[in-house]
C-alpha positions as CSV (number, residue, x, y, z in Angstrom):
1,M,0.0,0.0,0.0
2,A,1.2,3.5,-0.7
3,S,-0.7,6.2,1.2
4,T,-0.3,7.3,4.7
5,H,-3.7,8.0,6.2
6,L,-6.0,5.9,4.0
7,G,-3.5,3.0,3.7
8,Y,-3.2,3.0,7.5
9,Y,-6.9,2.8,8.0
10,F,-7.2,-0.2,5.7
11,T,-4.2,-1.9,7.5
12,K,-5.6,-1.2,11.0
13,Y,-9.1,-2.4,10.3
14,F,-8.1,-5.4,8.2
15,N,-6.1,-6.7,11.2
16,Q,-9.1,-6.1,13.5
17,I,-11.2,-8.5,11.4
18,G,-8.4,-11.1,11.4
19,I,-6.7,-10.4,8.1
20,N,-2.9,-10.0,8.3
21,A,-2.0,-6.7,6.6
22,N,0.9,-4.2,6.7
23,L,1.2,-0.7,5.5
24,I,4.3,-0.4,3.3
25,L,5.8,3.1,3.4
26,K,8.8,4.5,1.7
27,E,11.0,6.4,4.0
28,S,10.2,9.6,2.1
29,Y,6.5,9.2,3.2
30,L,7.3,9.2,6.9
31,S,7.0,13.0,7.4
32,E,3.5,12.9,5.9
33,W,2.5,10.0,8.2
34,V,3.8,11.9,11.3
35,E,1.8,15.0,10.2
36,N,-1.3,12.8,10.3
37,N,-0.3,11.1,13.5
38,P,1.5,13.7,15.7
39,G,3.4,12.4,18.7
40,K,3.6,8.9,17.2
41,N,6.6,7.2,15.7
42,P,5.9,5.0,12.7
43,K,9.0,2.9,13.4
44,D,7.3,1.8,16.6
45,D,4.1,0.6,14.9
46,P,4.1,-3.1,14.1
47,L,1.6,-2.6,11.3
48,I,4.0,-0.4,9.3
49,T,6.9,-1.7,7.2
50,I,9.3,1.0,6.2
51,I,11.4,0.8,3.0
52,P,14.6,2.7,3.9
53,E,16.2,5.1,1.4
54,K,20.0,5.0,1.6
55,K,22.0,8.0,0.5
56,G,23.9,7.4,-2.7
57,E,22.2,4.1,-3.4
58,P,21.7,3.4,-7.1
59,K,18.1,3.6,-8.2
60,F,17.9,0.1,-9.4
61,V,19.1,-1.3,-6.1
62,K,16.5,0.8,-4.2
63,K,13.8,-0.4,-6.6
64,L,14.9,-4.0,-6.2
65,R,14.5,-3.8,-2.4
66,E,11.0,-2.4,-2.9
67,I,10.1,-5.3,-5.2
68,N,11.5,-7.9,-2.9
69,E,9.3,-6.5,-0.1
70,I,6.2,-6.4,-2.3
71,R,6.7,-10.1,-3.3
72,K,6.3,-11.2,0.3
73,Y,2.5,-10.5,0.1
74,D,-0.3,-12.5,-1.4
75,Y,-2.3,-9.3,-2.4
76,V,-1.3,-5.7,-2.8
77,L,-3.8,-2.8,-2.4
78,S,-2.1,0.2,-3.9
79,I,-3.7,3.6,-3.2
80,A,-3.6,6.7,-5.4
81,A,-1.5,4.9,-8.1
82,G,1.0,4.5,-5.3
83,G,4.1,5.3,-7.2
84,L,4.6,1.5,-7.6
85,W,4.9,1.6,-11.4
86,Y,6.4,-1.8,-11.5
87,L,3.3,-3.6,-10.2
88,P,1.9,-4.4,-13.7
89,S,5.2,-6.2,-14.4
90,L,5.4,-8.4,-11.3
91,R,2.7,-10.9,-12.4
92,K,1.2,-10.6,-9.0
93,P,-2.5,-9.7,-8.7
94,Y,-3.0,-6.2,-7.3
95,I,-5.9,-4.0,-6.5
96,A,-5.9,-0.3,-7.4
97,Y,-7.7,2.2,-5.3
98,S,-8.3,5.5,-7.1
99,T,-8.5,8.6,-4.9
100,G,-9.9,10.7,-7.8
101,A,-7.4,12.9,-9.5
102,D,-5.0,9.9,-10.3
103,L,-7.6,8.2,-12.5
104,G,-9.7,11.2,-13.5
105,E,-6.9,13.6,-14.4
106,L,-3.5,12.1,-14.3
107,A,-4.4,9.0,-16.4
108,A,-6.4,11.3,-18.7
109,G,-3.4,13.6,-19.3
110,I,-5.4,16.6,-17.9
111,G,-2.6,18.9,-16.8
112,Y,-0.1,16.1,-17.1
113,K,1.9,14.5,-20.0
114,G,4.6,12.0,-20.9
115,K,5.8,8.9,-19.1
116,Q,3.8,9.5,-15.9
117,V,0.5,9.5,-17.8
118,N,1.4,6.3,-19.6
119,Q,2.5,4.6,-16.4
120,T,-0.7,5.6,-14.6
121,R,-2.9,4.3,-17.5
122,K,-1.1,1.0,-17.5
123,F,-1.3,0.8,-13.7
124,F,-5.1,1.0,-13.7
125,K,-5.6,-1.2,-16.9
126,K,-3.5,-4.0,-15.5
127,A,-5.1,-4.1,-12.0
128,K,-7.2,-7.1,-11.2
129,L,-9.7,-4.9,-9.5
130,V,-10.2,-1.1,-9.4
131,F,-12.0,0.7,-6.6
132,Y,-13.0,4.2,-7.6
133,G,-15.0,7.3,-6.7
134,P,-17.8,7.5,-9.3
135,E,-17.1,11.1,-10.4
136,K,-17.8,12.0,-14.0
137,S,-14.1,12.1,-14.9
138,T,-13.3,8.7,-13.4
139,I,-16.3,7.0,-15.0
140,K,-15.1,8.4,-18.4
141,M,-11.6,7.0,-17.9
142,I,-12.9,3.5,-16.8
143,D,-14.7,3.4,-20.1
144,E,-11.8,4.7,-22.1
145,L,-9.2,2.4,-20.6
146,K,-11.7,-0.6,-20.8
147,I,-11.1,-1.5,-17.2
148,K,-12.8,-4.9,-16.8
149,T,-13.6,-5.0,-13.1
150,S,-14.3,-1.8,-11.2
151,I,-16.4,-1.1,-8.1
152,P,-17.4,2.3,-6.7
153,W,-15.7,2.7,-3.4
154,R,-17.1,3.4,0.0
155,Q,-14.6,5.6,1.8
156,V,-12.9,4.2,4.9
157,F,-12.1,6.6,7.7
158,D,-11.4,6.6,11.5
159,M,-15.0,7.0,12.6
160,E,-14.2,6.8,16.3
161,F,-11.8,9.7,16.0
162,W,-14.3,11.9,14.2
163,T,-17.2,11.1,16.5
164,Q,-17.9,13.8,19.1
165,E,-20.7,14.8,21.3
166,K,-22.4,17.9,19.8
167,N,-24.7,20.2,21.8
168,E,-28.1,20.8,20.3
169,K,-28.4,23.9,18.3
170,K,-30.4,26.8,19.8
171,G,-30.1,29.8,17.6
172,N,-30.4,30.4,13.8
173,F,-26.9,31.8,13.1
174,L,-24.9,29.4,11.0
175,N,-21.1,29.0,10.8
176,I,-20.7,27.5,7.3
177,F,-17.5,25.8,6.2
178,N,-16.4,25.3,2.6
179,P,-13.4,23.0,3.0
180,S,-12.5,22.0,-0.5
181,N,-9.7,23.5,-2.7
182,Q,-10.7,26.7,-4.4
183,Q,-10.9,25.1,-7.9
184,W,-13.8,26.3,-9.9
185,I,-12.2,27.8,-13.1
186,E,-10.7,25.3,-15.5
187,K,-6.9,25.5,-15.8
188,F,-7.0,22.6,-18.3
189,P,-9.9,21.4,-20.4
190,N,-12.2,19.0,-18.5
191,Q,-10.4,19.6,-15.2
192,R,-12.5,18.6,-12.2
193,S,-14.4,21.4,-10.4
194,K,-15.2,21.9,-6.8
195,G,-17.9,24.5,-7.6
196,N,-16.9,27.0,-4.9
197,D,-18.4,29.9,-6.8
198,I,-21.8,28.2,-6.6
199,F,-21.4,28.0,-2.8
200,F,-20.6,31.7,-2.4
201,K,-23.4,32.8,-4.7
202,G,-25.8,30.6,-2.7
203,F,-24.5,32.0,0.6
204,K,-25.0,35.6,-0.8
205,K,-28.6,34.7,-1.7
206,F,-29.1,33.2,1.8
207,L,-28.1,36.5,3.4
208,D,-30.1,38.6,1.0
209,T,-33.2,36.6,1.9
210,G,-32.9,37.1,5.7
211,G,-30.4,34.3,6.6
212,K,-27.8,34.9,9.3
213,G,-24.3,33.3,9.1
214,K,-20.7,33.5,8.3
215,A,-18.8,31.5,5.6
216,F,-15.3,30.1,6.1
217,Y,-12.9,28.8,3.5
218,V,-9.3,27.5,3.3
219,K,-6.3,29.2,1.8
220,R,-5.6,26.6,-0.9
221,G,-6.4,25.9,-4.5
222,Q,-5.6,27.4,-7.9
223,N,-8.5,29.9,-7.8
224,L,-7.8,31.6,-4.5
225,K,-7.5,35.1,-6.1
226,D,-10.6,34.5,-8.2
227,T,-12.5,33.6,-5.0
228,E,-11.3,36.7,-3.3
229,E,-12.5,38.8,-6.2
230,L,-15.8,37.0,-6.3
231,I,-16.3,37.7,-2.5
232,K,-15.7,41.4,-3.1
233,K,-18.0,41.4,-6.1
234,L,-20.8,39.8,-4.0
235,D,-20.1,42.2,-1.1
236,L,-19.4,39.3,1.2
237,E,-16.1,40.5,2.8
238,E,-17.7,41.1,6.2
239,H,-19.4,37.8,6.1
240,T,-16.5,35.5,5.2
241,E,-13.2,34.5,6.7
242,I,-10.2,32.7,5.1
243,L,-8.4,30.1,7.2
244,D,-4.9,28.7,7.0
245,Q,-4.3,25.1,5.9
246,L,-3.9,22.7,8.8
247,D,-1.5,19.7,8.9
248,S,-3.0,17.2,11.3
249,P,-6.5,15.7,11.7
250,Y,-6.4,16.8,15.3
251,E,-6.2,20.5,14.3
252,R,-8.9,20.0,11.6
253,K,-11.2,18.4,14.2
254,E,-10.8,21.3,16.5
255,R,-11.7,23.6,13.7
256,M,-14.7,21.5,12.7
257,K,-16.1,21.7,16.2
258,K,-16.8,25.4,15.6
259,M,-18.8,24.8,12.5
260,D,-22.5,24.3,12.1
261,V,-22.7,23.3,8.4
262,V,-20.3,21.9,5.8
263,A,-20.8,23.0,2.2
264,D,-18.6,20.4,0.5
265,Q,-18.3,20.4,-3.4
266,F,-20.6,21.2,-6.2
267,G,-19.1,20.0,-9.4
268,E,-18.8,16.2,-9.6
269,D,-22.2,14.8,-8.2
270,L,-20.2,13.1,-5.4
271,Y,-19.3,13.9,-1.8
272,G,-15.8,13.9,-0.5
273,L,-14.2,12.4,2.6
274,I,-14.9,15.4,4.7
275,T,-18.6,14.8,4.2
276,L,-18.3,11.5,6.1
277,E,-16.1,13.1,8.9
278,S,-18.8,15.9,9.2
279,L,-21.7,13.5,9.4
280,S,-19.9,11.6,12.1
281,M,-19.5,14.8,14.1
282,K,-23.3,15.4,13.6
283,I,-22.6,18.4,11.3
284,P,-25.1,18.6,8.4
285,V,-23.7,18.6,4.9
286,I,-24.8,20.5,1.8
287,T,-23.3,19.1,-1.4
288,E,-24.1,17.8,-4.8
289,F,-24.9,14.1,-4.8
290,S,-27.0,12.8,-7.6
291,K,-29.5,10.0,-7.3
292,E,-27.6,8.2,-10.2
293,K,-24.4,8.2,-8.1
294,G,-26.3,7.0,-5.1
295,N,-27.7,4.1,-7.1
296,M,-24.1,3.2,-8.2
297,I,-22.7,3.1,-4.6
298,F,-25.6,1.8,-2.6
299,L,-27.8,-1.3,-3.0
300,E,-31.5,-1.1,-3.5
301,N,-32.2,-1.9,0.1
302,E,-29.6,0.6,1.4
303,K,-30.2,4.2,2.3
304,P,-28.0,7.0,0.8
305,P,-26.5,9.5,3.2
306,P,-28.8,12.2,4.6
307,I,-27.0,14.9,2.6
308,L,-28.8,18.1,1.7
309,N,-28.4,17.8,-2.0
310,A,-27.9,21.1,-4.0
311,N,-26.2,22.1,-7.2
312,T,-27.4,25.7,-7.7
313,A,-27.1,28.9,-5.7
314,E,-30.9,28.9,-5.1
315,Q,-30.8,25.4,-3.8
316,I,-27.9,26.1,-1.4
317,S,-29.8,29.2,-0.1
318,E,-32.9,27.1,0.5
319,K,-31.0,24.3,2.3
320,L,-29.3,26.9,4.6
321,H,-32.7,28.4,5.4
322,N,-33.9,24.9,6.3
323,L,-31.0,24.5,8.7
324,S,-31.6,27.9,10.3
325,N,-34.6,26.2,11.9
326,F,-32.8,24.7,14.9
327,K,-35.4,21.9,15.3
328,Q,-34.9,20.8,11.7
329,Y,-31.1,21.3,12.2
330,N,-31.0,19.0,15.3
331,L,-33.1,16.3,13.5
332,I,-30.7,16.2,10.5
333,S,-27.7,16.4,12.8
334,E,-28.8,13.2,14.7
335,E,-29.8,11.4,11.5
336,S,-26.3,12.2,10.1
337,R,-24.5,10.4,12.9
338,N,-26.9,7.4,12.9
339,W,-26.5,6.9,9.1
340,N,-22.7,6.9,9.5
341,K,-22.8,4.3,12.2
342,K,-24.9,2.0,10.1
343,Y,-23.1,2.3,6.8
344,H,-19.6,3.3,7.5
345,E,-18.6,1.4,10.6
346,P,-15.0,0.7,9.5
347,K,-14.7,-3.0,10.4
348,K,-17.9,-3.8,8.5
349,L,-16.7,-1.7,5.7
350,V,-13.3,-3.4,5.3
351,K,-15.1,-6.7,5.4
352,W,-17.1,-5.5,2.4
353,Y,-13.8,-4.6,0.6
354,W,-12.3,-8.0,1.5
355,N,-15.3,-9.9,0.1
356,H,-15.0,-8.0,-3.2
357,I,-11.2,-8.6,-3.3
358,I,-11.4,-12.3,-2.7
359,K,-14.3,-12.7,-5.2
360,N,-12.4,-10.9,-8.0
361,I,-8.8,-11.9,-7.3
362,K,-9.7,-15.6,-7.6
363,K,-11.4,-15.3,-10.9
């Protein structure tokens, strides 16, 4: 596996259901792991196998050590293309987990070119099984690459960490958090959009129709300056606040405790990981989530998440007004937590993954 936080969740919960798994980390990834797990040393964790990087070592020797480590395992789940470009050549069945941009943009050559694009395309085409987020761009690439076996993923996260007791809401003032990258103007044709402009226009309409609240967004993304200009144009400067990026989940959780609503993304018909974290914290989420995508992810007898679905400024304003009613707010808040417990309990979820892996690897 090659991802710090997501790879570790899989490793941790696989072991809890009796499946022997290890997270393989290159030494260069350790600083990222420490950022996500402050105060902990990855070298002390028995679930982590570290591939050391020796100064001056020839590249082929380093790669050989990686390959020898990978060969010890029966199955490999590689996350975010993983940088393990040699996997298709090992004649060992592997599972690819797409986090979105790797399959939707990198493999498509959107903003990328050359060898890396070709390696990524081969990586996904040769995988025995591909788990993917059913965004428009990834669905298009699955068809283009003629990937034989693919399953829409259900995101794994540390539910226990993100669960908190939240006091019932009393007033009608809303602190609204737009956490996604500011990415709403195409830098390259067909680039994925987070639809941040739709959110701010909806927030403006909410205020103009009697709503009370403040919007927060994070200082990241290719369209930060465009967002600042939009906020000025909409006369929202007194009603918005820009926040610094945070390194650790602990810091992000403390920030989230101060929020009443999360307005996720409005460009791909699909919610992000922060939606699940928010639902677990009993924070209602407004985002775009189409019925079509719900039918792809959930079975007929399963209930999609209690997300307040919106994809226009008018709909965002309407949902915010609904949440201004504190009785309605508390009802949705409780429903959010209960849904998460039922459908995203991590041990049940990795069992779902394992069943799909076994079924498809042994074909």
